[in-house]
C-alpha positions as a Markdown table, in Angstrom:
| # | Residue | x | y | z |
|---|---|---|---|---|
| 1 | Met | -6.0 | 11.5 | 21.0 |
| 2 | Ser | -3.6 | 9.7 | 18.6 |
| 3 | Asn | -2.7 | 10.1 | 15.2 |
| 4 | Met | -4.5 | 7.3 | 14.1 |
| 5 | Asp | -7.3 | 8.5 | 16.0 |
| 6 | Glu | -6.7 | 11.7 | 13.8 |
| 7 | Leu | -6.5 | 10.4 | 10.7 |
| 8 | Met | -9.9 | 8.3 | 11.0 |
| 9 | Asn | -11.6 | 11.5 | 11.9 |
| 10 | Ser | -10.1 | 13.3 | 9.4 |
| 11 | Pro | -11.7 | 14.2 | 5.9 |
| 12 | Cys | -9.5 | 13.2 | 2.5 |
| 13 | Ser | -6.8 | 15.6 | 2.1 |
| 14 | Glu | -8.4 | 15.6 | -1.7 |
| 15 | Cys | -11.9 | 15.6 | -1.8 |
| 16 | Asn | -13.2 | 15.7 | 1.5 |
| 17 | Gly | -14.8 | 12.3 | 1.5 |
| 18 | Arg | -15.2 | 10.1 | 4.3 |
| 19 | Leu | -11.8 | 7.5 | 5.1 |
| 20 | Arg | -12.9 | 4.1 | 5.5 |
| 21 | Arg | -10.5 | 1.4 | 7.6 |
| 22 | Lys | -9.7 | -1.5 | 4.3 |
| 23 | Thr | -7.4 | -4.3 | 3.7 |
| 24 | Ile | -5.5 | -3.4 | -0.1 |
| 25 | Ser | -3.6 | -4.3 | -2.2 |
| 26 | Gln | -1.5 | -2.4 | -3.8 |
| 27 | Glu | 1.1 | -2.3 | -6.9 |
| 28 | Phe | 4.2 | -1.3 | -7.2 |
| 29 | Glu | 6.5 | -0.6 | -10.8 |
| 30 | Arg | 10.4 | 0.0 | -10.6 |
| 31 | Glu | 11.9 | -0.4 | -13.8 |
| 32 | Gly | 9.2 | -2.3 | -15.6 |
| 33 | Val | 9.2 | -4.8 | -12.8 |
| 34 | Lys | 5.9 | -5.1 | -11.0 |
| 35 | Val | 5.5 | -6.8 | -7.6 |
| 36 | Lys | 2.3 | -6.8 | -5.7 |
| 37 | Ile | 1.5 | -7.3 | -1.9 |
| 38 | Ser | -1.9 | -8.2 | -0.4 |
| 39 | Gly | -3.4 | -7.7 | 2.9 |
| 40 | Ile | -1.6 | -4.2 | 4.0 |
| 41 | Arg | -4.3 | -1.8 | 6.3 |
| 42 | Ala | -5.2 | 1.3 | 5.4 |
| 43 | Trp | -7.7 | 4.2 | 5.5 |
| 44 | Val | -9.3 | 4.7 | 1.8 |
| 45 | Cys | -11.5 | 7.8 | 0.9 |
| 46 | Ser | -14.9 | 6.2 | -0.5 |
| 47 | Arg | -15.4 | 9.1 | -2.7 |
| 48 | Cys | -12.0 | 9.7 | -4.2 |
| 49 | Gly | -10.3 | 6.3 | -3.3 |
| 50 | Glu | -6.8 | 8.0 | -2.5 |
| 51 | Ile | -5.1 | 5.5 | -0.2 |
| 52 | Tyr | -4.1 | 6.7 | 3.3 |
| 53 | Phe | -0.9 | 3.9 | 4.7 |
| 54 | Ala | -1.6 | 3.6 | 8.2 |
| 55 | Pro | 1.6 | 3.9 | 10.9 |
| 56 | Gly | 3.9 | 1.6 | 10.1 |
| 57 | Ala | 3.6 | 1.6 | 6.4 |
| 58 | Asp | 7.6 | 1.4 | 6.4 |
| 59 | Arg | 7.2 | -2.6 | 6.3 |
| 60 | Val | 5.4 | -2.1 | 2.6 |
| 61 | Ala | 8.1 | 0.2 | 1.4 |
| 62 | Gln | 10.8 | -2.9 | 2.8 |
| 63 | Ala | 8.7 | -5.7 | 1.6 |
| 64 | Ala | 8.1 | -4.1 | -1.7 |
| 65 | Lys | 11.9 | -3.3 | -2.1 |
| 66 | Ser | 12.7 | -6.9 | -1.1 |
| 67 | Leu | 10.2 | -8.3 | -3.6 |
| 68 | Phe | 12.0 | -6.0 | -6.4 |
| 69 | Ala | 15.5 | -7.3 | -5.7 |
| 70 | Leu | 13.9 | -11.2 | -5.8 |
| 71 | Ala | 12.3 | -10.7 | -9.1 |
| 72 | Ile | 15.3 | -9.1 | -10.5 |
| 73 | Ala | 17.9 | -11.1 | -8.4 |
| 74 | Glu | 15.5 | -14.8 | -10.2 |
| 75 | Arg | 15.2 | -12.7 | -14.1 |
| 76 | Gln | 11.0 | -13.1 | -12.8 |
| 77 | His | 10.3 | -9.3 | -14.5 |
| 78 | Lys | 8.4 | -10.7 | -16.9 |
| 79 | Gly | 5.4 | -10.9 | -14.5 |
| 80 | Thr | 4.2 | -9.3 | -11.1 |
| 81 | Val | 5.9 | -10.9 | -8.2 |
| 82 | Ser | 3.4 | -10.9 | -5.0 |
| 83 | Ala | 3.3 | -11.5 | -1.7 |
| 84 | Arg | 1.2 | -11.1 | 1.4 |
| 85 | Phe | 0.9 | -9.6 | 4.7 |
| 86 | Ser | -0.1 | -11.3 | 7.5 |
């Protein structure tokens, strides 16, 4: 059984609720700068909303890091910088 199969069949570690596969948007904040990434595939607990990122989520972290660098370089830190995975 793969790690993804195990995750899909596992209960939420916070409340034992059922995990559902969803495409979500996630907002990150660092030093007052906000970035929002949409189109992220994740498992979300249907009971408490806990989020579990799918394998390969390191791409999300890389995208957030790049958006933070762009927002700071372009001095766009008064709002939210957004990107979308496709």
